[in-house]
C-alpha positions as CSV (number, residue, x, y, z in Angstrom):
1,X,-0.2,0.1,0.1
2,X,1.0,3.4,-1.1
3,X,2.3,5.6,1.6
4,X,2.2,9.7,2.1
5,X,6.3,8.8,2.3
6,X,6.6,7.5,-1.8
7,X,8.5,8.8,-3.7
8,X,6.7,10.5,-6.7
9,X,6.4,8.3,-10.4
10,X,4.8,10.2,-13.4
11,X,4.1,8.4,-16.7
12,X,2.9,10.3,-19.7
13,X,0.1,7.8,-21.2
14,X,-1.3,8.8,-24.7
15,X,-5.1,9.1,-25.2
16,X,-5.5,5.5,-26.2
17,X,-3.9,4.2,-23.2
18,X,-6.0,5.9,-21.2
19,X,-8.4,3.0,-21.7
20,X,-5.7,0.7,-18.9
21,X,-7.0,2.8,-15.9
22,X,-10.1,3.8,-16.1
23,X,-10.8,2.2,-13.1
24,X,-8.5,4.2,-10.6
25,X,-9.5,7.4,-12.5
26,X,-12.5,7.2,-11.5
27,X,-12.8,6.1,-8.3
28,X,-9.5,9.3,-8.0
29,X,-11.6,12.0,-9.4
30,X,-14.4,11.3,-7.6
31,X,-12.4,11.1,-4.0
32,X,-10.4,14.9,-5.1
33,X,-13.5,16.1,-6.6
34,X,-15.6,16.0,-3.6
35,X,-14.1,18.1,-1.7
36,X,-14.6,22.2,-1.6
37,X,-15.1,23.7,-4.0
38,X,-16.2,20.9,-6.2
39,X,-18.0,18.9,-3.8
40,X,-18.9,17.0,-6.6
41,X,-21.2,14.3,-6.1
42,X,-19.9,11.4,-8.4
43,X,-20.6,8.1,-9.6
44,X,-18.1,5.7,-10.8
45,X,-19.8,4.0,-14.0
46,X,-20.3,8.2,-15.5
47,X,-16.7,8.8,-14.8
48,X,-15.7,5.9,-17.1
49,X,-17.5,6.5,-19.3
50,X,-16.5,10.1,-19.0
51,X,-13.1,9.1,-19.2
52,X,-13.4,6.5,-22.0
53,X,-15.1,9.5,-24.3
54,X,-12.0,10.9,-23.5
55,X,-9.4,8.6,-24.3
56,X,-10.8,8.1,-27.8
57,X,-9.6,12.2,-28.6
58,X,-6.8,12.6,-31.5
59,X,-4.5,14.3,-29.3
60,X,-5.3,13.7,-25.6
61,X,-2.9,12.1,-22.9
62,X,-2.5,12.4,-19.5
63,X,-0.1,12.1,-16.8
64,X,-0.1,9.8,-14.1
65,X,1.1,9.7,-10.2
66,X,2.7,6.4,-9.1
67,X,3.6,5.8,-5.5
68,X,5.2,2.9,-3.8
69,X,3.4,0.0,-4.6
70,X,3.0,1.3,-8.2
71,X,-0.8,2.9,-6.6
72,X,-2.0,5.9,-8.3
73,X,-2.2,8.5,-6.6
74,X,-2.5,12.0,-8.9
75,X,-3.0,12.4,-12.5
76,X,-4.1,15.2,-14.7
77,X,-5.6,15.4,-18.0
78,X,-5.4,17.3,-20.6
79,X,-6.9,17.4,-25.1
80,X,-7.9,19.9,-28.1
81,X,-10.5,22.2,-26.3
82,X,-12.6,20.9,-29.6
83,X,-12.6,17.3,-28.6
84,X,-14.6,18.4,-25.4
85,X,-17.9,19.7,-24.3
86,X,-19.6,21.7,-26.9
87,X,-20.2,25.0,-24.7
88,X,-16.3,25.2,-23.3
89,X,-15.3,25.7,-27.0
90,X,-18.0,27.8,-27.9
91,X,-17.4,30.5,-25.2
92,X,-13.7,31.0,-26.6
93,X,-15.2,31.3,-30.2
94,X,-17.9,33.9,-28.5
95,X,-14.9,35.8,-27.4
96,X,-13.3,35.8,-30.6
97,X,-10.4,32.9,-29.6
98,X,-10.0,30.3,-32.3
99,X,-10.7,27.2,-29.9
100,X,-8.9,25.0,-32.2
101,X,-5.4,27.3,-30.7
102,X,-6.1,26.3,-28.0
103,X,-5.1,23.0,-25.8
104,X,-6.9,22.5,-23.2
105,X,-5.4,21.2,-20.0
106,X,-8.2,19.4,-17.6
107,X,-9.0,17.6,-14.0
108,X,-5.4,17.7,-12.2
109,X,-6.1,15.6,-9.1
110,X,-4.2,14.4,-6.3
111,X,-4.6,12.9,-2.5
112,X,-4.0,15.2,-0.6
113,X,-1.2,13.0,1.3
114,X,1.6,13.1,-1.3
115,X,0.7,17.4,-2.0
116,X,3.4,19.6,-2.2
117,X,6.2,17.8,-3.1
118,X,6.0,19.0,-7.2
119,X,3.3,17.3,-8.1
120,X,1.3,20.2,-9.5
121,X,4.7,21.6,-11.3
122,X,4.8,18.2,-13.2
123,X,1.4,17.9,-14.1
124,X,1.5,21.2,-15.8
125,X,5.0,20.8,-17.2
126,X,3.9,17.8,-19.8
127,X,0.4,18.9,-20.1
128,X,1.9,22.8,-21.6
129,X,5.1,20.1,-23.9
130,X,2.0,18.1,-24.9
131,X,0.3,21.1,-26.4
132,X,3.4,22.7,-28.1
133,X,4.3,19.6,-29.8
134,X,0.4,19.9,-31.0
135,X,1.3,23.3,-32.5
136,X,-2.0,24.6,-30.4
137,X,-0.7,28.3,-29.4
138,X,-2.4,28.3,-26.2
139,X,-3.2,26.3,-23.2
140,X,-6.0,26.9,-20.9
141,X,-7.2,25.2,-18.4
142,X,-11.2,26.7,-16.1
143,X,-12.0,26.3,-12.7
144,X,-15.4,26.3,-10.9
145,X,-16.2,30.0,-9.5
146,X,-18.0,29.6,-5.7
147,X,-18.8,32.9,-3.6
148,X,-16.9,33.7,-0.8
149,X,-19.0,33.3,1.3
150,X,-20.3,29.6,-0.1
151,X,-21.5,28.2,3.8
152,X,-19.6,25.1,2.5
153,X,-15.9,26.8,2.2
154,X,-13.7,25.9,4.6
155,X,-12.2,27.9,7.1
156,X,-8.4,28.6,6.2
157,X,-9.3,27.5,2.1
158,X,-7.2,29.9,-0.4
159,X,-7.3,29.2,-3.2
160,X,-5.2,28.4,-6.0
161,X,-5.0,31.2,-8.4
162,X,-1.4,32.3,-6.6
163,X,0.4,29.6,-8.3
164,X,-1.1,29.2,-11.3
165,X,-0.3,32.8,-11.9
166,X,3.2,31.3,-11.2
167,X,2.9,29.1,-13.8
168,X,2.2,31.9,-16.7
169,X,-1.9,31.8,-16.5
170,X,-4.2,34.4,-16.6
171,X,-7.5,34.3,-15.6
172,X,-9.4,36.1,-18.1
173,X,-12.3,38.4,-17.0
174,X,-15.5,37.3,-19.3
175,X,-14.1,33.9,-20.2
176,X,-16.4,31.5,-18.6
177,X,-18.5,28.7,-20.1
178,X,-20.5,26.0,-17.5
179,X,-20.9,22.5,-16.3
180,X,-22.9,20.0,-15.3
181,X,-22.8,18.1,-11.5
182,X,-25.0,17.5,-8.8
183,X,-23.1,19.1,-5.7
184,X,-22.8,17.3,-2.2
185,X,-24.6,17.9,0.5
186,X,-26.5,21.0,-0.3
187,X,-29.8,19.3,-1.0
188,X,-29.8,19.0,-4.7
189,X,-31.8,16.6,-6.3
190,X,-30.1,16.9,-9.5
191,X,-27.8,18.3,-12.0
192,X,-27.4,21.6,-12.4
193,X,-24.7,24.5,-14.1
194,X,-21.3,25.4,-12.4
195,X,-19.8,28.7,-13.5
196,X,-16.4,27.9,-14.9
197,X,-14.2,30.8,-14.8
198,X,-11.5,30.1,-17.8
199,X,-7.4,31.3,-17.3
200,X,-4.7,31.1,-20.6
201,X,-1.3,31.4,-21.1
202,X,0.4,31.1,-24.3
203,X,2.5,28.6,-25.8
204,X,4.5,29.8,-28.4
């Protein structure tokens, strides 16, 4: 069993190879995104379906972090923006940015015990390198927007804005889209739209 003191190792997988770790990635996404700010009430069957479709995207890739006995403790994904949910590309097109020029950095998830050891930088390094190799001009990702007084916000919560800025990403005001999921602990009986704020940087 992996321990927090175990050294991390990393592997870059092309899209088709993601299928061999679908179960691990599905469970990891559910565990990490259940926490604030996403509060995602995940379902493994849905996660497997989502990730399988993602793996079929030409140009998709994933960075896998393993610890100890090769247990997967973190992962980050990326793919051409045009291969993702259409409303994401529409948000860029509405701002005069060609969606075909954007390499979309999807989820970046890491179990809490393994944070602060450089995995976040490695996830960005590998995905940005893949974006440049694919000829994309822009790397972009989005994060859920929660109000500062949101009831489920933990005391002392620190957003990742500072880390993203150090990586060269800029929050683009007005570049917002939506994603749907059901919150945990909020009494939601069904999925609802969540606002997603985009950050981006040039790769050239």
